[in-house]
C-alpha positions in Angstrom: -59.8 157.1 146.2 -60.6 160.6 144.8 -60.3 159.2 141.3 -62.6 156.3 142.2 -65.1 158.7 143.6 -65.0 160.9 140.5 -65.6 157.7 138.3 -68.5 156.7 140.4 -70.2 160.1 140.4 -69.6 161.1 136.8 -69.4 157.8 134.9 -71.0 154.8 136.7 -73.9 156.6 138.2 -75.0 158.2 134.9 -74.6 154.8 133.2 -76.8 153.1 135.8 -79.4 156.0 135.5 -79.4 155.6 131.7 -80.0 151.9 131.9 -82.8 152.5 134.4 -84.4 155.2 132.2 -84.4 152.9 129.2 -87.3 151.0 130.9 -89.5 154.1 131.0 -91.5 156.1 128.6 -90.5 159.7 129.3 -91.2 162.8 127.2 -88.4 165.0 128.1 -90.3 168.2 127.1 -93.4 167.3 129.2 -94.1 167.8 132.9 -95.7 164.4 133.1 -93.8 161.8 135.1 -92.0 158.9 133.4 -94.1 155.7 133.1 -92.6 152.2 133.4 -92.9 150.2 130.1 -90.4 147.4 130.7 -88.7 146.2 127.5 -91.1 148.0 125.2 -88.4 150.5 124.1 -86.0 147.7 123.2 -88.7 145.8 121.4 -89.8 148.8 119.4 -86.2 149.5 118.4 -85.5 145.9 117.3 -88.7 145.7 115.3 -88.0 148.9 113.4 -86.2 148.3 110.1 -84.7 151.8 110.3 -82.8 150.7 113.4 -81.0 148.0 111.5 -80.2 150.4 108.7 -78.6 152.7 111.3 -76.7 149.8 112.8 -75.3 148.9 109.3 -74.3 152.5 108.7 -72.6 152.7 112.1 -70.7 149.5 111.2 -69.6 150.9 107.8 -68.6 154.2 109.3 -66.7 152.7 112.2 -64.9 150.0 110.2 -63.7 152.4 107.5 -62.8 155.1 110.1 -60.8 152.6 112.2 -58.9 150.9 109.4 -58.5 154.0 107.3 -57.0 156.2 110.0 -54.8 153.3 111.3 -53.5 152.2 107.9 -52.9 155.7 106.6 -51.5 156.8 110.0 -49.0 154.0 110.0 -47.9 154.6 106.4 -47.3 158.3 107.2 -45.5 157.4 110.4 -43.2 155.0 108.5 -42.5 157.7 105.9 -41.8 160.5 108.4 -39.7 158.4 110.7 -36.9 158.8 108.3 -34.5 161.8 108.2 -36.2 164.0 105.7 -35.9 167.7 105.2 -38.8 169.6 106.8 -40.3 166.5 108.4 -41.1 168.3 111.7 -43.2 170.8 109.8 -45.0 168.0 108.0 -45.6 166.1 111.2 -47.2 169.3 112.7 -49.5 169.6 109.6 -50.7 166.0 109.9 -51.4 166.3 113.6 -53.1 169.8 113.5 -56.6 168.6 112.3 -56.9 166.3 115.4 -56.9 169.3 117.8 -59.3 171.4 115.7 -63.0 171.3 116.6 -65.0 168.7 114.6 -67.7 171.2 114.0 -65.2 173.6 112.4 -63.8 170.9 110.2 -67.3 169.8 109.2 -68.1 173.4 108.0 -64.7 173.6 106.2 -65.3 170.3 104.4 -68.7 171.4 103.2 -66.8 173.7 100.8 -64.6 170.8 99.8 -67.5 168.4 98.9 -70.1 170.9 97.6 -71.1 169.7 94.1 -71.6 173.3 92.9 -68.5 175.1 93.9 -66.4 172.8 96.0 -62.8 171.8 95.7 -63.6 168.3 94.4 -66.0 169.7 91.9 -63.3 172.0 90.6 -60.7 169.3 90.4 -63.0 166.8 88.6 -64.2 169.6 86.3 -60.6 170.2 85.1 -60.5 166.6 83.8 -64.0 166.7 82.3 -65.7 164.7 85.0 -68.9 165.6 86.9 -68.8 165.8 90.7 -71.0 163.3 92.7 -73.9 165.0 94.5 -72.7 164.3 98.0 -75.7 165.9 99.6 -78.4 164.0 97.7 -76.9 160.5 97.3 -77.0 158.4 100.6 -73.9 156.4 99.6 -71.9 159.5 98.7 -73.1 161.3 101.8 -71.9 158.5 104.1 -68.6 158.5 102.2 -68.3 162.3 102.7 -68.7 162.2 106.5 -66.5 159.1 106.8 -63.6 160.6 104.8 -63.9 163.9 106.8 -63.6 162.0 110.1 -60.7 159.9 108.9 -58.9 163.1 107.8 -59.5 164.7 111.3 -58.5 161.6 113.3 -55.4 160.8 111.2 -53.1 162.9 113.4 -53.9 160.8 116.5 -53.0 157.4 115.0 -50.0 159.0 113.2 -48.5 160.4 116.4 -49.0 157.1 118.4 -47.5 155.0 115.6 -44.6 157.4 115.2 -43.8 157.2 118.9 -43.9 153.4 118.7 -41.6 153.3 115.7 -39.0 155.4 117.5 -39.0 152.9 120.4 -38.4 149.8 118.3 -35.4 147.5 119.0 -32.5 148.6 116.8 -30.7 145.3 117.0 -33.5 143.5 115.2 -33.4 146.1 112.4 -29.6 145.7 112.2 -29.9 142.0 112.0 -32.5 142.3 109.2 -30.1 144.6 107.3 -27.2 142.2 107.8 -29.3 139.3 106.4 -30.4 141.6 103.5 -34.0 141.1 104.3 -36.3 142.7 101.7 -38.2 145.7 102.9 -41.6 144.1 102.7 -40.5 141.0 104.5 -38.8 143.1 107.2 -42.0 145.2 107.7 -44.2 142.1 108.2 -41.8 140.0 110.1 -39.8 142.5 112.2 -41.6 145.9 112.4 -45.2 144.9 112.5 -45.0 142.3 115.3 -43.3 144.9 117.5 -46.2 147.3 116.8 -48.8 144.8 118.0 -49.4 146.4 121.4 -49.7 149.8 119.8 -52.1 148.5 117.2 -54.2 146.8 119.9 -54.3 150.1 121.9 -55.3 152.1 118.8 -57.9 149.6 117.7 -59.8 150.1 121.0 -59.4 153.9 121.3 -60.1 154.7 117.7 -63.1 152.4 117.8 -64.5 154.1 120.8 -63.9 157.5 119.4 -65.5 156.6 116.0 -68.6 155.3 117.7 -69.1 158.6 119.4 -68.7 160.9 116.4 -71.5 163.5 116.5 -70.3 166.9 115.6 -69.1 166.2 112.0 -72.3 164.4 111.1 -74.5 167.0 112.7 -72.8 169.9 110.9 -72.4 168.3 107.4 -75.6 166.2 107.0 -77.7 166.3 110.2 -78.2 162.6 109.7 -79.5 162.9 106.2 -80.0 163.2 103.3 -83.2 161.3 102.7 -84.1 160.6 106.3 -81.4 158.7 108.1 -78.8 157.8 105.5 -75.9 159.1 107.5 -77.4 158.5 111.0 -75.3 156.5 113.4 -76.3 155.1 116.8 -74.9 158.0 118.8 -76.7 160.4 116.5 -79.9 158.4 116.9 -79.6 158.8 120.6 -79.4 162.6 120.2 -82.4 162.6 117.7 -84.7 160.5 119.9 -83.8 162.2 123.1 -83.6 165.9 122.2 -85.4 166.3 118.9 -88.2 163.7 119.3 -88.2 164.2 123.1 -88.3 160.5 123.7 -85.7 160.2 126.5 -86.6 156.7 127.4 -86.2 155.4 123.9 -83.0 157.3 123.4 -81.7 155.8 126.6 -82.5 152.3 125.3 -80.5 153.0 122.1 -77.6 154.3 124.2 -77.7 151.1 126.3 -77.7 148.9 123.2 -74.7 150.8 121.9 -72.9 150.5 125.3 -73.5 146.7 125.4 -72.2 146.3 121.8 -69.1 148.3 122.6 -68.5 146.3 125.8 -68.8 143.0 123.9 -66.4 144.2 121.2 -63.8 145.5 123.8 -64.0 142.2 125.8 -63.4 140.2 122.6 -60.4 142.4 121.7 -58.9 142.0 125.1 -59.4 138.2 125.1 -57.8 138.0 121.6 -54.8 140.1 122.8 -54.4 137.9 125.9 -54.3 134.7 123.8 -51.6 136.2 121.5 -49.5 137.1 124.5 
């Protein structure tokens, strides 16, 4: 019961208040009361071409972040599940970025991607190549923040997959070795099916975390360059609510994002239930 009370007070009540606020026009910096506008905030958002650009950028960022961190995390987990010298130290190095503040990582990676004196510029210069201007090109800017987030979130997927690998059935591996099953076939037919529940769990949690990324984008690009080229839905909520002082419009964007995440999660759960 105490847990249910906490959920109602700190999760469900704010959610309901946010949905209610999305039907109002409220300047958060003004003393004037909020005025009811119905679906006007939703209509304005849907009719604005910039909104769909932000949706597309959110999809690209989320898909790359989810698949990138899960695929690389699984590959590293498979590698470091073996008996290698110094593997515990390497495991700690991989997990460390996950517990570091996203703002701190964003500041650090500014020195990595800076086209004037960054690490990438130095490495490319050694082979006679010019560094892309990550802070002026919209495409490269989106790549920059996505790669930074994947690097930060990699430790989470790595640790979860590593724990799952250590809990696999040994008899199936021994049977595959007796049958002299090739490694690739063993991975896809023996290992990967046993990791399906873990993959399902990570697909949901990493998806939810990716949709809520704010600190890295705010520190590295502030949603730019050139307007909204790295703005995602959650960053748009912040911009509209606290920068443009349009709390009602920001609440509408937050509600749209909530409904989208809800639909995606329900579809994932249904697909998992059918497989089981």
